[in-house]
C-alpha positions in Angstrom: 197.3 30.3 218.4 194.9 30.9 221.4 193.0 34.2 221.5 191.9 35.1 225.0 190.3 38.4 223.9 186.5 37.5 223.5 186.0 40.2 220.9 189.0 39.0 218.8 187.5 35.5 218.9 184.0 36.6 218.0 185.2 38.6 215.0 187.5 35.8 213.6 184.8 33.1 214.3 181.9 34.9 212.4 183.8 37.4 209.9 183.3 34.9 207.0 179.5 34.4 207.9 178.8 38.1 208.1 181.0 39.8 205.5 179.5 43.2 206.3 180.5 43.2 210.0 183.4 45.4 210.8 184.9 46.9 214.1 183.9 50.7 214.5 187.0 52.8 213.9 186.3 54.5 217.5 186.4 51.0 219.1 184.6 50.0 222.2 185.6 51.2 225.5 184.6 48.1 227.2 183.1 44.6 226.8 179.9 45.8 228.5 179.4 48.5 225.7 180.1 45.9 222.9 177.4 43.5 224.5 174.7 46.4 224.4 175.5 47.2 220.8 175.3 43.6 219.4 172.0 42.3 218.4 169.6 40.5 220.7 166.9 38.0 219.9 163.2 38.6 220.1 163.2 37.3 223.9 165.9 40.1 224.7 169.0 37.9 225.0 172.0 39.9 224.2 175.2 38.2 222.8 177.8 38.8 225.4 181.3 38.3 223.9 183.1 38.4 227.2 181.5 35.0 228.0 183.2 33.4 224.8 186.5 31.9 224.5 188.0 30.3 221.6 189.6 26.8 222.4 190.9 25.8 219.0 191.4 27.4 215.6 192.0 23.9 213.7 189.2 23.0 214.0 187.5 26.3 214.9 185.8 25.7 218.2 184.4 28.3 220.9 182.9 28.0 224.4 180.3 30.3 225.6 180.2 30.2 229.5 176.8 30.2 231.1 174.8 30.1 227.9 171.9 28.6 229.4 170.6 29.3 232.9 170.2 26.4 235.4 166.4 26.9 235.2 166.7 26.3 231.3 168.8 23.3 231.5 166.5 21.6 234.1 163.5 22.5 231.8 165.1 20.9 228.8 165.8 17.7 230.9 162.3 17.6 232.2 160.8 17.9 228.8 162.8 15.1 227.4 163.1 12.8 230.5 160.2 10.4 229.7 160.4 10.3 226.0 164.0 9.1 225.5 164.7 6.4 223.0 168.0 4.7 221.7 170.1 7.2 219.7 170.6 6.6 216.1 173.3 7.3 213.5 173.0 8.0 209.8 174.0 5.2 207.4 176.8 6.6 205.2 175.5 4.8 202.2 171.7 5.2 202.3 171.5 8.2 204.7 168.7 6.4 206.8 169.0 6.3 210.5 170.0 3.0 212.2 171.2 1.8 215.5 174.8 1.4 216.1 177.3 0.4 219.0 179.2 3.7 218.1 176.4 5.7 219.8 175.1 4.4 223.0 173.2 7.2 224.5 169.4 7.9 224.6 167.7 10.9 223.2 164.7 12.7 221.7 164.1 15.8 219.5 162.3 18.8 220.8 160.3 20.9 218.3 161.5 24.6 217.9 158.2 26.0 219.1 157.6 23.3 221.9 157.5 26.2 224.3 158.5 29.7 225.0 161.8 28.4 226.9 162.7 26.4 223.9 162.0 29.1 221.2 164.1 31.5 223.4 167.0 29.2 223.3 166.5 28.6 219.5 166.5 32.5 219.1 169.5 32.9 221.1 171.7 30.3 219.1 170.6 32.2 216.0 172.0 35.4 217.5 175.3 33.8 218.4 175.9 31.9 215.2 174.6 34.5 212.7 172.6 31.8 211.1 168.7 31.8 210.9 166.6 29.5 213.0 165.2 27.8 209.9 168.9 26.3 209.0 168.9 24.4 212.2 167.5 21.0 213.0 165.3 20.3 215.9 167.2 20.4 219.1 168.1 16.9 220.4 168.4 16.3 224.1 170.7 13.3 225.0 171.3 11.4 228.2 174.4 9.5 228.8 174.6 6.9 231.7 177.6 5.0 233.2 179.7 3.6 230.3 177.7 5.3 227.5 179.6 7.3 224.8 179.7 8.4 221.2 182.9 7.3 219.5 184.8 10.1 217.4 182.7 11.1 214.3 182.0 13.9 212.0 178.9 16.0 211.7 179.0 16.7 208.2 177.6 14.2 205.7 179.2 11.9 203.2 175.8 10.6 201.6 173.7 12.5 199.1 170.5 11.9 200.9 171.4 13.8 203.8 173.1 16.6 202.1 170.0 17.3 200.3 168.1 18.3 203.4 169.5 21.7 203.9 173.1 20.9 202.6 176.1 20.2 205.0 176.0 20.8 208.7 178.2 23.8 209.1 177.9 24.3 212.8 177.3 22.2 215.9 176.2 23.7 219.3 176.5 21.4 222.3 174.7 22.7 225.3 175.6 21.0 228.7 172.7 20.5 230.8 174.4 18.8 233.8 177.9 18.6 235.4 179.4 15.1 235.2 181.5 13.7 238.2 184.1 11.9 235.9 184.3 11.1 232.1 181.9 12.5 229.7 184.1 15.1 228.0 183.8 16.3 224.5 187.1 15.2 222.8 188.7 16.4 219.5 191.3 13.9 218.7 192.8 16.0 215.8 192.7 19.4 217.3 196.0 21.3 217.0 195.7 22.2 220.7 195.6 18.4 222.0 199.5 18.3 222.9 199.4 21.7 224.7 196.5 21.0 226.8 197.6 20.0 230.4 196.1 16.7 231.5 195.4 15.6 235.2 194.2 12.3 237.1 190.7 14.0 236.8 190.8 13.5 233.0 189.5 10.2 231.7 191.8 8.0 229.3 189.7 9.1 226.3 190.1 12.8 227.1 193.8 12.3 227.1 193.6 11.4 223.4 192.9 14.8 222.1 191.8 18.2 223.1 189.1 17.6 225.7 186.3 19.9 227.1 184.8 18.9 230.5 180.8 19.5 230.8 179.9 22.2 232.9 176.1 22.9 233.4 174.9 25.8 231.3 178.1 26.1 229.0 177.7 25.7 225.3 180.6 24.5 222.9 180.4 25.6 219.4 182.4 24.2 216.5 182.5 24.3 212.8 182.5 21.1 210.5 183.4 23.1 207.5 186.3 25.6 206.5 185.3 29.1 205.6 185.4 28.1 201.9 182.5 25.6 202.7 184.7 22.4 202.3 184.6 19.7 204.9 187.1 19.9 207.9 188.2 16.5 208.8 189.8 18.0 212.0 186.4 18.6 213.2 186.4 14.8 214.3 184.9 14.7 217.7 183.5 12.3 220.3 181.8 12.0 223.7 183.9 10.2 226.2 182.3 7.3 228.2 180.8 8.6 231.6 182.6 7.1 234.4 180.8 8.7 237.3 177.4 10.4 237.5 175.5 11.0 234.4 175.6 13.5 231.4 172.6 15.5 229.8 173.4 17.4 226.7 171.3 19.3 224.1 172.7 19.3 220.5 172.0 21.7 217.8 172.9 21.0 214.2 172.9 23.9 211.8 173.1 23.6 208.1 174.3 25.8 205.3 170.7 26.3 203.9 167.2 26.1 205.3 166.4 22.7 206.8 162.7 23.6 207.6 162.0 24.3 203.9 163.4 20.9 202.7 161.2 19.2 205.2 158.1 21.2 204.2 158.7 20.6 200.6 159.2 16.6 201.2 155.8 16.6 203.3 154.0 18.2 200.3 155.2 15.3 198.1 153.1 12.8 200.3 149.3 12.8 201.0 148.4 14.7 203.9 146.5 12.3 205.9 146.4 10.4 209.3 147.2 6.9 209.7 145.3 6.2 212.8 141.5 7.1 213.6 142.6 8.3 217.0 144.9 11.0 215.8 142.5 13.7 216.3 141.9 12.8 219.9 145.6 12.4 220.4 146.3 15.8 218.9 143.6 17.4 221.2 145.5 16.0 224.1 148.7 17.5 223.1 150.4 14.6 221.8 151.9 16.4 218.8 154.3 18.1 221.1 154.6 15.2 223.7 155.1 12.5 221.2 156.4 14.2 218.2 158.4 11.4 216.7 155.3 9.3 216.3 152.9 12.0 215.5 154.9 14.3 213.3 157.8 12.3 212.4 161.4 13.3 211.4 163.4 14.2 208.4 163.4 10.6 206.9 160.3 9.3 208.4 156.9 10.8 208.3 154.7 10.7 211.5 151.3 8.8 211.7 149.2 11.9 212.5 150.6 14.7 210.4 147.2 16.0 209.4 145.9 16.4 212.9 149.2 18.0 214.0 148.7 20.5 211.0 152.2 19.8 209.5 151.0 19.4 206.0 
């Protein structure tokens, strides 16, 4: 079933997350009226359902056209460009991060309060998903070059270690920061729509193996990893097809069923608040807490070296 009416898609997508949401009996005269009456974030961005289209119901997946401006896309790329490191995956047994040939891109995490642009995007995602900012992980900017890919995988966790950090990931938002000349599609191998989607010579062989969405700069793809009853959805299997021509820039936002920030703060309090390098105060004064957050502040499973000077504990 394919819903082209954006308002119907909006209601079906989020009704279980917002049980008090109801359509006014008088209805809306047009989509502009609807956009005005829906909530906006603290930066003045209103949700515009006329830009949202459902692309799959099993799994539940939606596209928001022009979710980001060109300037916002370029800003995220510039913030990340010189700080990229080999992308990691979670070990299903231990929950720890590890390198894998399954994922060959490079990436880095951007703090939610990195700057006003990032904070505005974080707030806008919260308005769209009806989920609080604190439930999300830090935004991860990824860069795929020729031949690089991420084989099909699930975003929910099978290990207890990661499930303890805010519970399962319920929603993933993929924000495309660049166009890709060929390849680089996001593919859902098990989507019910894969057989009905027309394929052309422009599609990569990887894209032909499922329902595929081609990256378009500024667009955002949202999909659920859990069913409305909070059980995992195996049909949410997805991957990033290899880039054949050009390059692919992407910003990923994973959102959990509970607060992710509180779990991190709680874990930090169990460890002594200290710096592990005598140069930490000087580095912090130079802005390295933002510029080199992975080393200075750390991640969910590995505390940074300058947590005291960065005021995170």
